[in-house]
VMD Tcl script that builds the backbone (N, CA, C; Angstrom):
set m [mol new atoms 321]
animate dup $m
set s [atomselect $m all]
$s set {name element resname resid chain x y z} {
  {N N MET 1 A 119.679 110.219 -19.424}
  {CA C MET 1 A 120.256 108.976 -19.893}
  {C C MET 1 A 120.376 109.041 -21.415}
  {N N ALA 2 A 121.511 108.631 -21.931}
  {CA C ALA 2 A 121.765 108.643 -23.373}
  {C C ALA 2 A 121.076 107.452 -24.034}
  {N N THR 3 A 120.535 107.700 -25.206}
  {CA C THR 3 A 119.929 106.611 -25.953}
  {C C THR 3 A 120.942 106.075 -26.949}
  {N N VAL 4 A 120.881 104.794 -27.200}
  {CA C VAL 4 A 121.791 104.148 -28.134}
  {C C VAL 4 A 121.079 104.038 -29.476}
  {N N ALA 5 A 121.728 104.556 -30.511}
  {CA C ALA 5 A 121.166 104.489 -31.855}
  {C C ALA 5 A 121.370 103.093 -32.419}
  {N N ASN 6 A 120.466 102.685 -33.275}
  {CA C ASN 6 A 120.630 101.421 -33.980}
  {C C ASN 6 A 121.725 101.596 -35.028}
  {N N ILE 7 A 122.574 100.604 -35.142}
  {CA C ILE 7 A 123.650 100.623 -36.130}
  {C C ILE 7 A 123.384 99.490 -37.122}
  {N N TYR 8 A 123.516 99.819 -38.423}
  {CA C TYR 8 A 123.203 98.867 -39.475}
  {C C TYR 8 A 124.392 98.698 -40.414}
  {N N LEU 9 A 124.538 97.498 -40.944}
  {CA C LEU 9 A 125.428 97.252 -42.076}
  {C C LEU 9 A 124.656 97.587 -43.341}
  {N N ILE 10 A 125.350 97.688 -44.458}
  {CA C ILE 10 A 124.698 98.074 -45.707}
  {C C ILE 10 A 123.619 97.060 -46.107}
  {N N LYS 11 A 123.851 95.768 -45.836}
  {CA C LYS 11 A 122.841 94.763 -46.198}
  {C C LYS 11 A 121.577 94.930 -45.361}
  {N N ASP 12 A 121.739 95.316 -44.087}
  {CA C ASP 12 A 120.574 95.544 -43.226}
  {C C ASP 12 A 119.826 96.795 -43.657}
  {N N LEU 13 A 120.580 97.833 -43.988}
  {CA C LEU 13 A 119.983 99.077 -44.460}
  {C C LEU 13 A 119.187 98.822 -45.738}
  {N N SER 14 A 119.738 98.013 -46.619}
  {CA C SER 14 A 119.063 97.656 -47.862}
  {C C SER 14 A 117.750 96.926 -47.585}
  {N N ARG 15 A 117.826 95.947 -46.721}
  {CA C ARG 15 A 116.635 95.147 -46.398}
  {C C ARG 15 A 115.555 96.003 -45.743}
  {N N LEU 16 A 115.940 96.839 -44.789}
  {CA C LEU 16 A 114.969 97.646 -44.049}
  {C C LEU 16 A 114.373 98.776 -44.888}
  {N N SER 17 A 115.168 99.327 -45.798}
  {CA C SER 17 A 114.697 100.462 -46.590}
  {C C SER 17 A 113.974 100.044 -47.858}
  {N N GLY 18 A 114.239 98.826 -48.322}
  {CA C GLY 18 A 113.647 98.379 -49.575}
  {C C GLY 18 A 114.450 98.785 -50.798}
  {N N HIS 19 A 115.583 99.447 -50.596}
  {CA C HIS 19 A 116.479 99.807 -51.696}
  {C C HIS 19 A 117.493 98.685 -51.882}
  {N N SER 20 A 117.945 98.496 -53.105}
  {CA C SER 20 A 118.979 97.495 -53.345}
  {C C SER 20 A 120.304 97.990 -52.785}
  {N N ILE 21 A 121.224 97.070 -52.564}
  {CA C ILE 21 A 122.562 97.445 -52.103}
  {C C ILE 21 A 123.220 98.353 -53.144}
  {N N HIS 22 A 123.006 98.045 -54.398}
  {CA C HIS 22 A 123.555 98.872 -55.481}
  {C C HIS 22 A 123.041 100.316 -55.368}
  {N N THR 23 A 121.753 100.483 -55.120}
  {CA C THR 23 A 121.163 101.820 -54.995}
  {C C THR 23 A 121.723 102.552 -53.781}
  {N N VAL 24 A 121.860 101.848 -52.660}
  {CA C VAL 24 A 122.417 102.462 -51.451}
  {C C VAL 24 A 123.842 102.947 -51.733}
  {N N LYS 25 A 124.633 102.126 -52.402}
  {CA C LYS 25 A 126.005 102.525 -52.743}
  {C C LYS 25 A 126.010 103.717 -53.705}
  {N N PHE 26 A 125.067 103.746 -54.629}
  {CA C PHE 26 A 124.949 104.860 -55.563}
  {C C PHE 26 A 124.601 106.149 -54.825}
  {N N TYR 27 A 123.658 106.078 -53.878}
  {CA C TYR 27 A 123.294 107.252 -53.085}
  {C C TYR 27 A 124.467 107.717 -52.222}
  {N N LEU 28 A 125.275 106.782 -51.738}
  {CA C LEU 28 A 126.487 107.141 -50.997}
  {C C LEU 28 A 127.443 107.917 -51.893}
  {N N LYS 29 A 127.626 107.412 -53.100}
  {CA C LYS 29 A 128.539 108.048 -54.056}
  {C C LYS 29 A 128.074 109.459 -54.401}
  {N N LEU 30 A 126.763 109.648 -54.518}
  {CA C LEU 30 A 126.209 110.964 -54.829}
  {C C LEU 30 A 126.217 111.901 -53.622}
  {N N GLY 31 A 126.381 111.344 -52.433}
  {CA C GLY 31 A 126.376 112.161 -51.223}
  {C C GLY 31 A 124.992 112.393 -50.654}
  {N N LEU 32 A 123.997 111.619 -51.126}
  {CA C LEU 32 A 122.639 111.759 -50.590}
  {C C LEU 32 A 122.541 111.200 -49.173}
  {N N ILE 33 A 123.322 110.163 -48.907}
  {CA C ILE 33 A 123.383 109.580 -47.570}
  {C C ILE 33 A 124.848 109.454 -47.184}
  {N N HIS 34 A 125.082 109.244 -45.892}
  {CA C HIS 34 A 126.448 109.162 -45.389}
  {C C HIS 34 A 126.564 108.019 -44.394}
  {N N GLU 35 A 127.710 107.397 -44.374}
  {CA C GLU 35 A 127.986 106.390 -43.357}
  {C C GLU 35 A 128.335 107.119 -42.060}
  {N N VAL 36 A 128.089 106.466 -40.927}
  {CA C VAL 36 A 128.441 107.072 -39.643}
  {C C VAL 36 A 129.775 106.573 -39.144}
  {N N GLY 37 A 130.304 105.559 -39.793}
  {CA C GLY 37 A 131.614 105.054 -39.406}
  {C C GLY 37 A 131.976 103.824 -40.213}
  {N N ARG 38 A 133.206 103.342 -39.964}
  {CA C ARG 38 A 133.705 102.130 -40.612}
  {C C ARG 38 A 134.458 101.304 -39.602}
  {N N SER 39 A 134.426 100.017 -39.795}
  {CA C SER 39 A 135.210 99.120 -38.962}
  {C C SER 39 A 136.665 99.221 -39.392}
  {N N PRO 40 A 137.580 99.443 -38.454}
  {CA C PRO 40 A 138.991 99.519 -38.845}
  {C C PRO 40 A 139.539 98.193 -39.359}
  {N N GLN 41 A 138.998 97.084 -38.890}
  {CA C GLN 41 A 139.503 95.779 -39.320}
  {C C GLN 41 A 138.910 95.341 -40.662}
  {N N THR 42 A 137.605 95.448 -40.804}
  {CA C THR 42 A 136.934 94.919 -41.994}
  {C C THR 42 A 136.590 95.986 -43.026}
  {N N HIS 43 A 136.630 97.242 -42.627}
  {CA C HIS 43 A 136.248 98.376 -43.477}
  {C C HIS 43 A 134.770 98.351 -43.844}
  {N N PHE 44 A 133.954 97.592 -43.088}
  {CA C PHE 44 A 132.515 97.607 -43.303}
  {C C PHE 44 A 131.990 98.994 -42.961}
  {N N ARG 45 A 131.033 99.464 -43.744}
  {CA C ARG 45 A 130.385 100.746 -43.466}
  {C C ARG 45 A 129.287 100.525 -42.432}
  {N N TYR 46 A 129.104 101.523 -41.569}
  {CA C TYR 46 A 128.032 101.484 -40.585}
  {C C TYR 46 A 127.107 102.672 -40.801}
  {N N PHE 47 A 125.817 102.429 -40.597}
  {CA C PHE 47 A 124.783 103.440 -40.777}
  {C C PHE 47 A 123.902 103.441 -39.541}
  {N N ASP 48 A 123.088 104.488 -39.379}
  {CA C ASP 48 A 122.189 104.540 -38.235}
  {C C ASP 48 A 120.780 104.899 -38.694}
  {N N ASP 49 A 119.925 105.194 -37.729}
  {CA C ASP 49 A 118.522 105.475 -38.035}
  {C C ASP 49 A 118.340 106.731 -38.885}
  {N N THR 50 A 119.259 107.690 -38.781}
  {CA C THR 50 A 119.130 108.892 -39.612}
  {C C THR 50 A 119.297 108.547 -41.089}
  {N N THR 51 A 120.166 107.590 -41.389}
  {CA C THR 51 A 120.348 107.152 -42.775}
  {C C THR 51 A 119.101 106.429 -43.267}
  {N N LEU 52 A 118.520 105.614 -42.406}
  {CA C LEU 52 A 117.293 104.898 -42.760}
  {C C LEU 52 A 116.164 105.898 -43.045}
  {N N ALA 53 A 116.070 106.933 -42.215}
  {CA C ALA 53 A 115.057 107.973 -42.421}
  {C C ALA 53 A 115.319 108.738 -43.723}
  {N N ALA 54 A 116.580 109.011 -44.018}
  {CA C ALA 54 A 116.927 109.714 -45.258}
  {C C ALA 54 A 116.531 108.879 -46.475}
  {N N LEU 55 A 116.745 107.568 -46.405}
  {CA C LEU 55 A 116.362 106.696 -47.525}
  {C C LEU 55 A 114.843 106.681 -47.716}
  {N N ALA 56 A 114.097 106.708 -46.624}
  {CA C ALA 56 A 112.633 106.767 -46.715}
  {C C ALA 56 A 112.203 108.092 -47.355}
  {N N GLN 57 A 112.875 109.163 -46.978}
  {CA C GLN 57 A 112.578 110.474 -47.537}
  {C C GLN 57 A 112.922 110.509 -49.027}
  {N N ILE 58 A 114.044 109.930 -49.400}
  {CA C ILE 58 A 114.440 109.878 -50.815}
  {C C ILE 58 A 113.405 109.100 -51.614}
  {N N ARG 59 A 112.959 107.973 -51.071}
  {CA C ARG 59 A 111.940 107.168 -51.767}
  {C C ARG 59 A 110.658 107.975 -51.976}
  {N N ALA 60 A 110.228 108.697 -50.943}
  {CA C ALA 60 A 109.012 109.509 -51.052}
  {C C ALA 60 A 109.178 110.606 -52.098}
  {N N LEU 61 A 110.328 111.243 -52.120}
  {CA C LEU 61 A 110.582 112.295 -53.105}
  {C C LEU 61 A 110.678 111.731 -54.522}
  {N N ARG 62 A 111.233 110.535 -54.666}
  {CA C ARG 62 A 111.292 109.902 -55.992}
  {C C ARG 62 A 109.882 109.567 -56.481}
  {N N LYS 63 A 108.992 109.186 -55.550}
  {CA C LYS 63 A 107.598 108.909 -55.932}
  {C C LYS 63 A 106.892 110.175 -56.392}
  {N N GLU 64 A 107.381 111.333 -55.912}
  {CA C GLU 64 A 106.852 112.614 -56.366}
  {C C GLU 64 A 107.510 113.055 -57.677}
  {N N ARG 65 A 108.316 112.153 -58.247}
  {CA C ARG 65 A 108.998 112.359 -59.513}
  {C C ARG 65 A 110.058 113.461 -59.442}
  {N N LYS 66 A 110.679 113.617 -58.291}
  {CA C LYS 66 A 111.792 114.561 -58.130}
  {C C LYS 66 A 113.059 113.902 -58.674}
  {N N SER 67 A 113.903 114.699 -59.300}
  {CA C SER 67 A 115.168 114.176 -59.801}
  {C C SER 67 A 116.142 114.028 -58.635}
  {N N LEU 68 A 117.202 113.275 -58.854}
  {CA C LEU 68 A 118.203 113.106 -57.796}
  {C C LEU 68 A 118.886 114.438 -57.478}
  {N N ALA 69 A 119.067 115.290 -58.475}
  {CA C ALA 69 A 119.659 116.614 -58.236}
  {C C ALA 69 A 118.739 117.457 -57.356}
  {N N GLU 70 A 117.426 117.398 -57.614}
  {CA C GLU 70 A 116.470 118.135 -56.781}
  {C C GLU 70 A 116.466 117.587 -55.351}
  {N N ILE 71 A 116.526 116.273 -55.231}
  {CA C ILE 71 A 116.541 115.649 -53.914}
  {C C ILE 71 A 117.795 116.056 -53.152}
  {N N GLN 72 A 118.922 116.085 -53.848}
  {CA C GLN 72 A 120.178 116.479 -53.211}
  {C C GLN 72 A 120.078 117.909 -52.675}
  {N N GLN 73 A 119.481 118.811 -53.440}
  {CA C GLN 73 A 119.304 120.187 -52.992}
  {C C GLN 73 A 118.349 120.257 -51.799}
  {N N LEU 74 A 117.266 119.506 -51.850}
  {CA C LEU 74 A 116.297 119.502 -50.744}
  {C C LEU 74 A 116.926 118.977 -49.459}
  {N N LEU 75 A 117.658 117.878 -49.564}
  {CA C LEU 75 A 118.292 117.304 -48.372}
  {C C LEU 75 A 119.350 118.244 -47.813}
  {N N ALA 76 A 120.104 118.902 -48.691}
  {CA C ALA 76 A 121.138 119.837 -48.233}
  {C C ALA 76 A 120.504 121.032 -47.536}
  {N N SER 77 A 119.408 121.552 -48.088}
  {CA C SER 77 A 118.760 122.713 -47.473}
  {C C SER 77 A 118.124 122.340 -46.138}
  {N N ARG 78 A 117.604 121.132 -46.026}
  {CA C ARG 78 A 117.015 120.690 -44.754}
  {C C ARG 78 A 118.092 120.480 -43.700}
  {N N GLU 79 A 119.249 119.971 -44.112}
  {CA C GLU 79 A 120.344 119.775 -43.154}
  {C C GLU 79 A 120.892 121.119 -42.691}
  {N N ASP 80 A 120.929 122.105 -43.588}
  {CA C ASP 80 A 121.397 123.439 -43.209}
  {C C ASP 80 A 120.448 124.114 -42.232}
  {N N SER 81 A 119.150 123.772 -42.324}
  {CA C SER 81 A 118.164 124.414 -41.453}
  {C C SER 81 A 118.009 123.712 -40.107}
  {N N ARG 82 A 118.671 122.571 -39.911}
  {CA C ARG 82 A 118.593 121.870 -38.626}
  {C C ARG 82 A 119.283 122.682 -37.552}
  {N N PRO 83 A 118.750 122.615 -36.329}
  {CA C PRO 83 A 119.403 123.347 -35.241}
  {C C PRO 83 A 120.782 122.750 -34.947}
  {N N LYS 84 A 121.710 123.617 -34.662}
  {CA C LYS 84 A 123.064 123.179 -34.333}
  {C C LYS 84 A 123.125 122.799 -32.865}
  {N N THR 85 A 123.928 121.781 -32.559}
  {CA C THR 85 A 124.122 121.369 -31.174}
  {C C THR 85 A 125.569 121.639 -30.803}
  {N N GLN 86 A 125.817 121.772 -29.528}
  {CA C GLN 86 A 127.176 122.020 -29.073}
  {C C GLN 86 A 127.621 120.832 -28.239}
  {N N ASP 87 A 128.777 120.255 -28.612}
  {CA C ASP 87 A 129.275 119.123 -27.847}
  {C C ASP 87 A 130.182 119.619 -26.728}
  {N N THR 88 A 130.755 118.696 -25.979}
  {CA C THR 88 A 131.528 119.049 -24.795}
  {C C THR 88 A 132.826 119.774 -25.128}
  {N N ARG 89 A 133.308 119.690 -26.351}
  {CA C ARG 89 A 134.529 120.390 -26.741}
  {C C ARG 89 A 134.245 121.800 -27.212}
  {N N GLY 90 A 132.964 122.159 -27.284}
  {CA C GLY 90 A 132.609 123.495 -27.740}
  {C C GLY 90 A 132.400 123.590 -29.236}
  {N N ASP 91 A 132.448 122.462 -29.943}
  {CA C ASP 91 A 132.221 122.471 -31.381}
  {C C ASP 91 A 130.736 122.634 -31.649}
  {N N THR 92 A 130.410 123.423 -32.660}
  {CA C THR 92 A 129.020 123.539 -33.075}
  {C C THR 92 A 128.841 122.644 -34.282}
  {N N ARG 93 A 127.967 121.687 -34.150}
  {CA C ARG 93 A 127.741 120.715 -35.220}
  {C C ARG 93 A 126.263 120.453 -35.369}
  {N N SER 94 A 125.881 119.984 -36.538}
  {CA C SER 94 A 124.519 119.511 -36.691}
  {C C SER 94 A 124.451 118.133 -36.052}
  {N N PRO 95 A 123.267 117.686 -35.638}
  {CA C PRO 95 A 123.171 116.359 -35.023}
  {C C PRO 95 A 123.713 115.248 -35.911}
  {N N VAL 96 A 123.567 115.369 -37.238}
  {CA C VAL 96 A 124.044 114.331 -38.138}
  {C C VAL 96 A 125.567 114.332 -38.196}
  {N N SER 97 A 126.179 115.516 -38.276}
  {CA C SER 97 A 127.636 115.559 -38.409}
  {C C SER 97 A 128.329 115.064 -37.154}
  {N N SER 98 A 127.656 115.122 -36.019}
  {CA C SER 98 A 128.285 114.637 -34.792}
  {C C SER 98 A 128.384 113.117 -34.791}
  {N N LEU 99 A 127.699 112.454 -35.710}
  {CA C LEU 99 A 127.743 110.996 -35.801}
  {C C LEU 99 A 128.793 110.505 -36.796}
  {N N GLN 100 A 129.548 111.395 -37.389}
  {CA C GLN 100 A 130.477 111.043 -38.442}
  {C C GLN 100 A 131.767 110.426 -37.927}
  {N N SER 101 A 131.932 110.284 -36.621}
  {CA C SER 101 A 133.151 109.676 -36.105}
  {C C SER 101 A 133.161 108.182 -36.384}
  {N N PRO 102 A 134.335 107.593 -36.555}
  {CA C PRO 102 A 134.403 106.173 -36.854}
  {C C PRO 102 A 133.865 105.324 -35.709}
  {N N VAL 103 A 133.267 104.230 -36.077}
  {CA C VAL 103 A 132.760 103.267 -35.101}
  {C C VAL 103 A 133.729 102.111 -35.082}
  {N N SER 104 A 134.243 101.791 -33.924}
  {CA C SER 104 A 135.154 100.644 -33.858}
  {C C SER 104 A 134.433 99.466 -33.219}
  {N N VAL 105 A 134.768 98.302 -33.674}
  {CA C VAL 105 A 134.136 97.092 -33.197}
  {C C VAL 105 A 135.206 96.260 -32.491}
  {N N ALA 106 A 134.895 95.847 -31.292}
  {CA C ALA 106 A 135.842 95.016 -30.541}
  {C C ALA 106 A 135.951 93.645 -31.187}
  {N N ALA 107 A 137.171 93.145 -31.291}
  {CA C ALA 107 A 137.377 91.850 -31.946}
  {C C ALA 107 A 137.213 90.730 -30.959}
}
mol reanalyze $m
mol bondsrecalc $m
mol representation Tube
mol addrep $m
């Protein structure tokens, strides 16, 4: 049975992670975190539990006095070391990249 991931708006992600909306947007711009989709009607960004976990990891690394450049390298190296999964089309993707498809919301 497939599990359903939690989906968050940026305001929910901010509240749950303890980061300001401004900081979340800044991390998006730097590429430290990624949205999993956007609403075609409202263009709202959607995030999931992997983004929430990444923000917790970023906070922990910042407490260790790591720079954002160091954090970016650490996150990139960890994503490269993740096991690849194969979807039904035969594509090899990391679990995070398979979530990059747009999320549509029924009106």
